[in-house]
N, C-alpha and C positions, 0 to 999 in steps of 0.2 A: 405369360408375364407373371413372376412370383411378385406380385405388389405389395407393399407394406400396407396392411389395413390401420395402422396408426397415423398416417398420414392424413386420411380423412377426418379422423376424430382429433387431430390437433390443428390441423390447418383449413378445414373446410374441403372444398373442392378442388385442391391442388393437383391432384392425380388427373383430374378432368374427366374421369370414366362417366359421370352423369351427361357429359357435352361432347360426347367422342365424335359425333359427326361434325360438329363445328370445329373442334380441335383439328380433325382431319382435313378439313377443307383450309383452315390457316395454315396448316404445316404445309400441305401442297403447294398453297400459293407462296410461302415464304422460300420454298425450295426454288420454284421457278422465278420469282424475282432474284434470288441470289444467283442463280444460274445465268440470268441475262446480265446482271451487274458483271459478274466475274469474267463473262466471255466478250463482252462487249467491245467492238473494235474502235479506238479512240486515238487520235492523233496525240502527238507529245503535249502540244498545248491543252488538248481537252483534257488528257490524263493529269496534267498539273493541276488544271482548274478542279478537276474532279477530286483530286486527292486533298488540295487545299480547302475545299468546301466541306468534305468528310472530317478533316482536322479541326477546324473551326466549329463544326456542329458538335464534335465531341467536346470542346473545351465550352461551350455554351451548355449543352446538356449536363455536363459536370457540375454546374454551378446551380442547376434546378432542383427544387424540393418536390421531387416526384415520387418520393418513397422508391418502393423497390422497382417501380417501372423504368426509373432512370437506369437502374443498372442493366436489366433486360435489353432497353433500347441500345446502350452502349456495346453490350455485347453483340448484338445483331449487326451494329455497323462494323465492329472489329471483325468479325467474321467475315463479313462481305469483303472488307479491304484487304485483309490478309489472305483471303482465298483467291482474290484477284491478282495479288501479288505473286502467289505460287503460281497461278495458271500462267502468267507470263514469264514466270522465272523457268519453268518446265519447256516452254512452248518457244520460246523466244530468244533464251541466253545460253543456250548449251551446244552451240555450233564452235566447239572447240577445235583448235588447228593441229596442236601437237601432242604427244602424249602426255608430256607434262602438264599441259592445260587440261586434257581429260581426267588424269589423275586427282590433280587438286581441285578442278572445278566441279566432276560429279561428287567428289568427297564432300563439299561444301553442301551441293544440292542435296544429298541424302540426309546431313546432319540439319539441314533447313526443313526438310519432309518429316523428319521425327519430331522437331520442334513444333511444326504446325498442327500435328496430331495431338502433341501434349498440350497445345493451347486450346484446342477444342474439346477434349476431355476434361481439361482443367476447368473450362466454362460449365461443362455439364455437372460436374460435381460441385460447383460454387455458386451456381446461379440462384438457388433458393435454400439455404441451410433451414433443417427442420426447426431447430431450436425447442426441442422437446421438453416439456416442464417435467417436474418430479411428481409423483402419484403417491398419496398418503397410504400407509397400511390401514387394514382394518384395525378398529379399536378393540376386539378380542384376540387376545395374543394367543389363545390357545389355538387359533387357526393358523398361526404362524408356523413357516416350516423350519427344519433342521438345517443349520448352514455349517459345512467342512470350510474352515479357513486353513488354507494350503500356504506355506511360506517356504518355497525351496531355497536352498543354499547349497554351496560348494566350497569356496575358499575364502568366503568373506570373515572378517574379524567378527568376533562376538559383540565388541562394541557398537557396530553396525547394525546386527541384527537385533540386538536386546531391545531397542527402542520400537522397533516394528511388533516384536511379540507382544510386549505390554500395551501397545496401542491397539493391536488386534484384540486382546482381551478385554479392553475397554470400551468396545463398542457397545452402543445401547441396544440390546437384543436379549431376549430371555436367557439367564446363565444355562438352564438344561437344554437349549436349542443352539447353543454355541460352542463348537468345537474347535480349537486351534492346534494346530499340527505344523511343527518344524519337520521339515523334509530334507534331512542332512547327508548329502551324497559326499561329504568329506568324512563322515563317520568319526566324529571328534567326541572324546568323552567330556570335554569341558562344555559342549553344547547340551549333551544329555544331562549332566548334572544342573546345569541350568534350567532347562525345561522341568526336571524334577522339582526343583526348587519353587517354580513359579507355577506349577500344576499345568503344563501344557504337553500335550502327546509328543513324544520324540520318535520319528519314523526314519529308518535307513534301510538300505538293502546290501546285498553282498557283491553288487556290480555298479558301474556307470554308464550301462548302455543306454544311446538315445539321449543322454545328457538331461536336459531340463524335462523335457517330454516324458522319457523313461521314468524320473523320478516322480513326476506328478502322476503317470499311470500306475505305478507300483502303489503309491498313495490311494487312488480310487480304488484298488483291489481290497483294501483294509478298511475301508471308511464306508459310510452308507447313507451319509445326509442328503437332503433332498435337493440341496444345492451345493455348489463349490466355489467360494469365494479365493481368488488367488492373487497374492501379493509377491512380488519381488522383494528379496529380504531386506532392501534399503528403503521401501515405500512404506510410508508411517501413515496408516489409516486415521481419520478424525472418528470421533466417537459416533457421529451421525450418518456414516458410511451407509449401512445397512438400511436404516430409516429412509434415507434420500433415494437408494436405488433400488429396493426391492419391490415397490409397489406395482412397477410396470409387469411384473410376472402375474399378478394376479388380475390384470386388466386385458393382457392379451396371453390366451391359452398356448399359442403357437410360439411364443418368445424362449429362445434359447440362451440369449446373451444380452447382458447389459454391461457396456464398456463405459469406463468415466477416463477423464484426461489422467495423463501421466504429467502431472506438475513437478518440476525440478525446482527445488529450493537454494541447490547449489550452483553457481555459474557453471556453464560449459565451458570448453576451452576457449572457444571464440569469444565469449564474453569476459572469461578471465584475462586471457592473454591480450586481446585489443582494449580491454577496460571498459567494456560497453554494457555491462550488466546494469539494467534497469535504465537503459537509453535506448537500446534497440530491441525488439523483439526476438526471443532466442530462436534456434533453427527449428526447434520443434513445435513452437508456437502455431504455425500455419496449419499443421496437420490435426493438432489436438484442439485448436480454435476453431478452425473453418471446414477443413476438408472433411474429418470425420462428421462434422455436423451437416454437411453437404451429402455426403454419402448416405445419411440416415434418412433422407427423403426418397432414395431409390433402395432401401431396404438392404444395403450394401456397406454399413459401417461394420468394420471387422474388428476381431479379438486382438488385443496388442500385447497378450502375455502376462500383464499385472492390471491390478484395480479393477478386475472384472468378475462379475458373478455368472454362472454358468448352470443351466439345468442339468443335473445329473443324468437323468433319463435322456435327455436329446444328446448329451454328450457321449455316453455310452453307446448310444445307436450308431454313431459313426466311428465308433472304435477307441473311444478315449481322444487323448491328445493327439495329434498327428506326429508320425515320426519319420515320415518320408523325408522330410526336408529340415533345414536348420531354422526356418522361420516357421515354427510348429504352430504359433498363434494364428497367424494369417491362415495358414493351411486348413486348420481347424475350422475356423469360421467360414472358408468356402466349402468345406464338406456340409455343414451344418445348413449353409444356403441351398445346396443342391438336394438336401433332404427336404426343403420346403419350410424350414424354420425361419422364424423372423429374428433378425439382430438389432438391437437398439444402442444408441450412443446417447449418454447424458452428459451435456457440457457443464457439468458441476464438479470442480475438482473436490474430491475428497480424500486425498491422500497425496502425498509428496515424497520425492525421493531424491536421489543422489545424481547429479549428471556425471558422465565420464570426466575426470580430472586432467588429463594429460591429452595432446593433439594425438599421439601414438595411439592410446586407449580408444579415443574417438573414431580412430581409423579402423581399429581391429571391430569396433562394434557395427559401424556402417558397412564395413566390408562383409561381415556375417549377414547385415539384413539384406544388402545387395544380392549375394549369392543365394539366398534363400529365395527371394522372389524371384529370382532367374530359374530356381529349381522348380517352384510351383508351376510357373509359366511353361516350363519344358514338359513336365511330367502330370499336369493336371490343368490345363489351359483352360481359362474361364471362357475363352472364345467359342469352345468345343464342348462336347458332352451335354447331359441333361440336367434339369432343373433349375436352371438361372433364367430370368427374364432378361430382355436385352439389355436394360440399363445397369442391371447387376454385373452383367458380363462386361459392360464397358467401364465401370466403376472399378471393377476388380483387375482388369485388364490395364488400366491406368496406374493403378497401385504398384504393379509388375513393372510395367514398360518405364515407370520413373527412375528406376535404379540403372535403366540403360542409358542414362545422360553423360556417362563416362567420356566415350568415344565423340559423340556431337560436341561436348564441351571443348574438348581439346581441339577439335576442328576448329571452332570459332576463335580460340585463343591463337591459334597459329596460322588462320587462313589469310591475313594480311600479308605475312611474311612470305608467302608463296609468290606475290608480285613483288615484294620490295627486296627480296634476296635472291629469288630465281627468275624473275620475270616472268612467272605463268600467269597467263590470263584466264581469271577463274570466272568472270562475267564476260559472256560474248555479247556485250551492250556498252553503249557509251555511259560516261560518268552521269551525264544530265538523265539518262533514262533510268539508271541505278536511283538515282536522288527521288526523282517524281514516283516511282513503284515502291521503293522499300523505307523511305524515310516516314510516309504517312502510315503505314503498316507497323513500323516499330513504335512509332510515338502513341499512336491509337491504343494499341495493345498494351503499352505501359501505363497509359493513363487510366485504362479501363480496369487493369490489375490493381493498380493502386488504388482505385475506388473500391474494388471488391476486397482486397486483401491487406489494405493498408494498417489496420489495427493488430494486424497478426504477423505481417512480414513487411519492412519498409524496402521501397524500390532499390534494386542493384544489390541487396544483400543476398539474393538468391544465387546470383552470379557468383559472389565470394565463397558462399557454401560450396557450390558445385565446383569451383576452381580448386579449392583446398583438398577435396577427397576425390576428383575425377579420376586421376591416375590409379587410385588404390583399387576403385571399384571396377576398373574397365576389366581387368583380368579374371578377377573372380566371377563376374558376370559371363564373359565369353567362354571360360571353361565350363561353367555350371550348364550352359547351353549344349555343350559338346559332350560332357559327362555330368550328368546331376550328382553322381556320387563323391565327385572330387571333393576334397578339402575337410577340414574336421571344425567341429565346435569349438569357439573361442570364447571364454567368459570374459566380462569386463571387471577389472578391480576397481573398487571404491576404498575411500578412506585413506589415501596417502598423503605424503608432504614432499617439499623440495625446498633445501635452505636458502638457495640462491637462484636468480634468474639464469636461465640458460638457453641455448638453442638448441632445439632437436634436430641436428643436422641431417640425420639418415631420414626422418620422416618428410623434412622440408626439401631435400634434393630436387625430387621432380619439379616441384613449384619454383625453385630458384632457376632450375634449367630454363623453365618458361619465361622467367623474369629476364635473363640473361639474352635468351632468343628474340623477345620483343624489343631489348635495347639494341641487340644487333640490327634488327629490322629499320629501327627508327634511324640508326645511324646510316645504315645503307641508303634508305630513302632520302634523307638529306643531302647525302654526297651525289646521289642521280640528280637531285634538283639542280645542283650546282655546274651540271655539265652544259656546255655552250650548245650542243645540238638538239637540247630536250624540245620537244613541241609543246603547244598549248594543252592538247590531249593528254601527252603523257604527265605534263605538271598537274592536271586534274586529277590523272589515275593515281599518281604518286600522293597527291595531297589527302584524297578519301581514305586511301589505305594507311596514311600516317595517322590519321585521325582515329581510325579504327585501332591501330597498334597502341596508340598512347590511350585509349579506354581501356583496352587489354591490360596495358601496365599497370594502370590504376588498379583495377580489379585484383590482379595477380598479387599487387604489392599488399593489399589488405590480407589475401589468403596466406601469403608468406609470413606474415608478421603473426600468425596464429601460432606458428612453430617456436616462437620465442616464449618459452614458458616461464610464466611469471613467479616469483617467490611464494610460497605456500608453506608458511610454518605451522599455522594451525590445523590438526586434525580434524576438527568437528567445525562445520560450517556454522557461522552465527546469523541467527534471523532477528532482523529489526522488528521488534513488536512492542507496544505500549500494554502492559500488563499490570493490574494493581498488586502493590506487594508491601510488606513491613520489614523494617530490619528491627530484630531483638537484641539489644546489646547485653553483655554479660551483667551489667549493673542494674538491669530491669527496665532501661529506657526504650520505648518503642519510636522508631521513625517511620512515618509513612511516606512511601516512595512508589516509584514505577518502574517496570524494566526499560531499558533502552534496547537491549538485544539479548538474546539467550542462545544458547548452544546445548549439546547434550551433557556438558560437564560444568555449565557455568553461567553466570549472568553479568551484565554491567547494569546497574542500578542508578538511577538518578533522583538526587536528593534535593530538598529546597535549599538548604544551606550546606556549604562546604564542611567535610568531616574527616578530621586526622585519625586513621586507625592504624596500630601497628602492622606491618606486614606479616603474615600468617596467623594473626589473631582470629579467635573463633568467634562467629556470629550466627545467629539464627534467622533464616529468611522465610518468611510466609508467603505464600502465593494463595490465589483465590480463583474458584470456579463456581459462580453462583454464590451460594451460603457455605460452600465446602473450603475450609482451610486446610493447607498441607504445610508443614513445617519442615524445613530442611537446614541440616547443619552445615555451615559453609566456612571456607577460609578465606580472609582478606587478602587480594594479591596487588590491589591498587586503591588509592582513597583520594579524596579531594572533592571536586564539584559532582565526579560520579565515583560510585563505589564498583571496582570489579573484584567478583569471588569466584572461587571453585566450590563445586559441592564434594563434601567428605564422602567418606563410605555410607551409603545409604542401606536400609533395611529392604526388604521387598517391598513393604507397604508404601515406604517413603519414595522407591523408585516408581510405584505405580501412581503415586499421587503427582510426583514430579511430571510424568509424561502426559496425565490427565490434564494437567493445568498449564501445559505449554503445547507440546506437539499434537495433542490430539483434540484440540479444541475444535468445537465443530465449525466456528466461523474463521478458522485459520487460514485457508487458502483462498476463499471466496473473495476476501476482500483486496487481494493482490491478484487475482485471475482477470484476465481480459480488460486490464485498465486502458481506457481510451488513449490509444497512441497513433494520432493522425499521421499519415504520411504525406510528404511534399518530395516529388521527383528532384528537384533543384537540391533541397535541404538534405535528403537522402544521398544525393550524389556527393555533396560537401562531406558528409559524414564518411562515405568511404574513402575520400581522399585525406581526410583528417587521419584516418586510423590506419589509412594504408601508405600511400607513397610520400605523406609529409612526416611520417613516423617511422621512416627506414633507418634512421641514424642510429637507434639501437643495436639494430641487426649488425650494420657495418662494424660497430665498434665490438660486438662481440666477435665476430668473424677475425678481426685483426688481433684481439686479445687471444683466442682460442688458437689461432696461427702462432703466435709466439709462444704459447705454451707447449705446441707441437714441437716447435723448432727445440726449443729447450729440453724436451725430454729426448728428442732424437739425438742431440748433441751429448746429453748425459749418459747415453747408452753407446755412444759411439767408441769402438775399442781404441787405446792409447798405443800410439806406434812410435818408435823413435827416429827421427829422421837422419 
């Protein structure tokens, strides 16, 4: 096993190597106990009592203040109950009668098996996040290494990239040991001129082979710093990035990577379109807030393509950035792990970037990730080959298998329709048996995951995210398993606008079909309930499938509302921050104030007394960072209780000062990262209903409006004929 030496340094004897005989004995005992619980033969009454006892135990334990022990105990109970359900499911409920039953029944069983292993691997990854602290650099800066900062870009606008460039230049590091490079695969003279203006190295190449990976590898050939720091061109680093992140390299000589979170300061399509920004943890929060930190315990936290530092020597030893797949970052990390290098995750946000701005753009990004992970699983499977410990293999495998959720999710969303519409029996068991085996497993797993994940993902929102994307990742994953070279790399556009609300009908069509299918199934089930000859057993079966279909309908409705693109007239995202400022009026008067929010091109300022200023009048606004003052020329766009201003054309020095006092402040993202957001199953289910089925009216209105427009255009182009 390639164990992580930092585990013992950080958390004492977490790995348990010093007590391996005792741990081995406990492990064997736990396996035997689980086997006995899973395979025990119980009557229906005994199973009901057992399931009820386990459920009540979980509720009681969940209220205890046992620290981390509470999580471990709940995970053990959840694994036992879920394993018992799966044992019963496979051995007692698959005696199907007809080919239709076999098709739908085994389809559901296989989806449940996938979910079962995902649950087990998820528990492994999150059972004890490492929570690695920062390590300070040595006081003697002469010993500090040379850093090559690489910012790859292809088709992004200069307005997006410029702030990242200036923030990278402003990081606290000796100037003679910090080299910032813009890697422009778009080969744009505007970018070359700007880099010359701000004294940044402009690098390009005569081809675009291997996309981002090829761009980085080309830069590696013409640079020679000790370490490589990579930022996506919209990820803006704080001034403290290197001071916070570099210390671990001096502490661990086998360390090849330090990855930090990808904090997104703009709302993603789910947050924007469902209007849940700052109300529900976003889609990526679970991965960067918990999963990566959990992987770090097992030395399996991997490279995510940006906001990460890599040791050049180790990187070159594995051939540079991996080019065999479109998820070059995760594949590079896997190669480093196979070579015996350690990988670290530092859960301290030191950079922030832009989220995808539309549902269609989100689909493109996630489809690329899904295809790339499937490619790695196909050509460099972590379960096979040398160099990895058992837990590293499992963590890497779970990261890749996660993106295989498309087909299982679609199965769960349509499974009740098999009975409601086609009459197929997907369980060869009575309704009572299904309830006493399945319900405790489902509820206990949800309560346990709510405790573990609640601050990073609220209950039921995982179902919403997967439902919205399942159709789109299904085929790229399957095709990548057949032919890993299939498909092309697609970059994600940033910095767009849309003047009006609209529905992305093309992207939402699969989800709308799922919505209509479940509505059809519910209607069919209700009609069957009204039949004269229906038995009590059939009524119970219809009822449980109706409940399942209604639940699916609620989840699908929230997913489909993601395609209702909200109006976005501002190109630049505004950040709510209170920063000290002063307004300097033309008559020499100075007004002390503070920012309410700022963007890359302006501010909203809060003043103590209302002030009436002419629109487009010129004022000077001073911002402060410590004892440093930056004076910016601005134009007034709104005045009153607050004053809205846009910055005028800035000099290079003023641009640097603007970025340093706003986006690259050392405490910029820590204060809004991992804010305690406790989860409640009932409240979260209410959230999904609120933003889903109870908010479908705008979708129907848009559908009616767009239908009228389509008919009008069709009639306008209809040729006139004389009768």
